[in-house]
C-alpha positions in Angstrom: -0.1 60.8 58.8 3.6 60.4 59.3 6.7 61.3 61.3 8.7 64.2 59.8 11.3 64.2 62.3 12.4 62.2 65.4 14.0 64.5 67.9 16.0 63.8 71.4 17.8 65.9 73.8 20.5 65.5 76.6 20.4 67.4 79.8 22.3 70.6 79.8 22.7 73.4 82.1 21.3 76.8 80.5 21.7 80.4 82.0 18.2 82.1 81.9 17.6 85.4 83.7 20.7 85.1 85.7 19.8 81.7 86.8 21.3 78.2 85.8 18.8 75.6 85.1 19.1 72.1 84.0 16.9 71.2 81.0 16.7 68.6 78.2 14.1 70.6 76.4 16.6 71.5 73.6 15.7 68.5 71.2 17.4 67.9 67.8 16.6 65.7 64.9 18.2 62.2 64.5 18.3 60.2 61.3 18.6 56.6 62.6 15.9 54.6 64.1 15.6 54.6 67.8 14.1 52.3 70.4 10.8 53.2 72.0 10.6 52.1 75.8 7.6 52.2 78.1 9.1 55.4 79.8 11.2 57.1 77.3 12.9 56.9 73.8 16.3 55.6 73.7 18.8 58.4 73.8 16.4 61.1 75.1 16.7 62.6 78.7 14.6 64.5 81.2 16.0 66.8 83.5 13.3 66.7 86.1 11.3 63.3 86.0 8.9 64.7 88.7 7.3 66.8 86.0 8.5 65.4 82.7 8.6 62.1 80.9 7.2 58.8 82.7 4.4 56.3 81.8 1.9 59.0 80.7 4.3 61.4 79.1 6.8 58.9 77.5 6.6 60.5 73.9 5.7 64.0 72.8 4.4 64.8 69.4 3.8 68.1 67.8 2.5 68.6 64.4 4.0 70.6 61.6 0.5 72.5 61.3 1.4 74.2 64.6 4.8 75.2 63.3 3.1 77.0 60.3 0.8 78.7 62.7 3.8 79.9 64.8 5.5 81.0 61.8 2.8 83.3 61.1 2.9 85.1 64.4 6.4 84.8 65.8 9.0 86.7 63.6 12.1 84.6 63.8 14.4 82.8 61.2 15.7 80.0 63.5 12.9 77.4 63.1 13.9 73.7 63.5 12.2 70.5 64.3 12.2 69.7 68.1 12.0 73.3 68.8 9.0 72.7 71.1 10.7 70.0 72.8 8.8 67.3 70.8 10.1 63.8 70.3 8.0 63.5 67.1 7.4 66.3 64.7 4.4 64.9 62.8 2.3 65.6 59.9 -1.5 65.2 60.0 -1.8 64.2 63.7 -3.7 67.2 65.1 -4.8 67.9 68.6 -8.4 68.4 67.8 -8.5 64.9 66.1 -6.6 62.9 68.7 -9.0 61.4 71.2 -7.9 60.5 74.7 -7.3 56.6 74.5 -6.7 56.5 70.6 -4.0 54.0 69.8 -1.5 54.5 67.1 1.1 52.3 65.4 4.2 54.3 64.6 7.1 52.1 63.3 6.9 49.0 65.4 5.7 50.7 68.6 2.2 51.2 69.7 1.3 54.6 71.4 -1.9 55.6 73.2 -2.9 59.2 73.5 -2.9 60.3 77.1 -3.1 64.3 77.4 -2.0 67.5 76.2 1.3 69.3 77.3 1.0 72.2 79.6 4.6 73.9 79.4 6.6 75.4 82.2 9.0 78.3 82.0 11.5 76.2 80.0 9.6 77.2 77.0 10.4 80.7 77.7 14.0 79.6 77.9 14.0 77.7 74.6 12.5 80.6 72.7 14.4 83.3 74.7 11.1 85.1 75.4 9.5 85.3 78.8 6.1 85.6 77.3 6.2 82.5 75.4 4.2 80.2 78.0 1.5 82.8 78.1 1.3 83.0 74.3 1.4 79.1 74.0 -1.6 79.0 76.4 -3.3 81.7 74.3 -2.8 79.9 70.9 -4.0 76.5 72.4 -1.5 74.6 70.1 -0.4 72.1 72.9 0.8 68.9 71.1 0.1 65.3 72.3 1.7 63.2 75.1 1.6 59.4 74.5 1.9 56.3 76.6 3.9 53.4 75.2 1.6 50.4 75.2 4.1 48.2 73.1 7.7 49.0 72.8 9.5 49.1 69.4 11.4 51.3 67.1 10.5 54.6 65.5 12.4 56.7 62.8 11.7 59.7 60.6 9.5 58.8 57.7 7.3 56.4 59.6 3.7 56.3 58.9 1.2 56.8 61.8 -1.6 54.4 61.5 -4.7 54.7 63.8 -5.3 51.1 65.2 -8.0 51.8 67.7 -10.2 54.5 68.1 -10.9 55.6 71.8 -14.7 55.0 72.9 -14.4 58.5 74.7 -15.1 61.3 72.3 -12.8 63.8 74.2 -9.8 65.1 72.1 -6.5 66.5 73.3 -8.0 70.0 72.2 -11.1 69.5 74.3 -9.0 69.0 77.4 -7.0 72.2 76.5 -10.2 74.0 76.2 -11.7 72.8 79.6 -8.3 73.4 81.4 -7.7 77.0 80.0 -11.4 77.9 80.7 -11.3 76.5 84.2 -14.1 74.0 83.4 -16.5 76.5 82.0 -18.3 73.6 80.4 -19.0 71.5 83.2 -20.9 68.8 81.3 -17.5 68.2 79.2 -15.6 68.4 82.6 -17.6 65.4 83.7 -17.1 63.5 80.5 -13.3 64.1 80.8 -13.2 63.1 84.5 -15.0 60.0 83.6 -12.3 58.6 81.4 -10.7 55.8 83.3 -7.1 56.1 82.2 -6.9 59.9 82.5 -3.5 60.6 84.1 -3.9 61.0 87.9 -2.1 64.5 88.1 -4.4 65.9 85.3 -7.4 64.4 86.8 -6.6 66.2 90.2 -5.9 69.4 88.5 -9.4 69.4 86.6 -11.1 68.2 89.5 -10.5 71.7 91.1 -12.8 73.1 88.4 -16.0 71.1 89.5 -18.5 73.6 90.9 -19.5 73.3 94.4 -23.2 72.3 94.8 -25.6 75.3 95.5 -27.4 75.2 98.6 -30.7 76.8 98.8 
């Protein structure tokens, strides 16, 4: 596993559907190493810190396998790393293998898997396609949000090494399935909610899918 591209973005104002919106979704690759802090990557910005960035969304990774999938279903010729708003374009770090709580060494930083990304309308804006969020949900290729547990530096080409496997056998893809199915698998939902470091906002969202007890 390795980092193919390190991407950052500055806040800018974009016109979309006759409205002006501030966003830092538009990420572009950089060639130099960057510091990784507990809340962000050096030089990267978040336009709305209420919903983006922060301790449990400090670094966002998206794998090249997802890009290859999208290229088969979206006819466009402007593909570039960072297009999904990711900080790290990776190779071999898949949602289906990344357990919640896994700890990875990337460069000199240590990152812990926290949650999937559930995008907002800014994904539509980036792709200039009002159906993109819906399509993203259908395709279930969400990418990985990390918490920084040890600051350091990261650059393109760095190896991604699994340092510690989570004791919880729940992957990023499992949470996406549970979320998108409104908790259809109640046993799995209970396992997810039992993870002690599940981000509070995600936990609250998933708790809404707990079935009310039946009274006879």
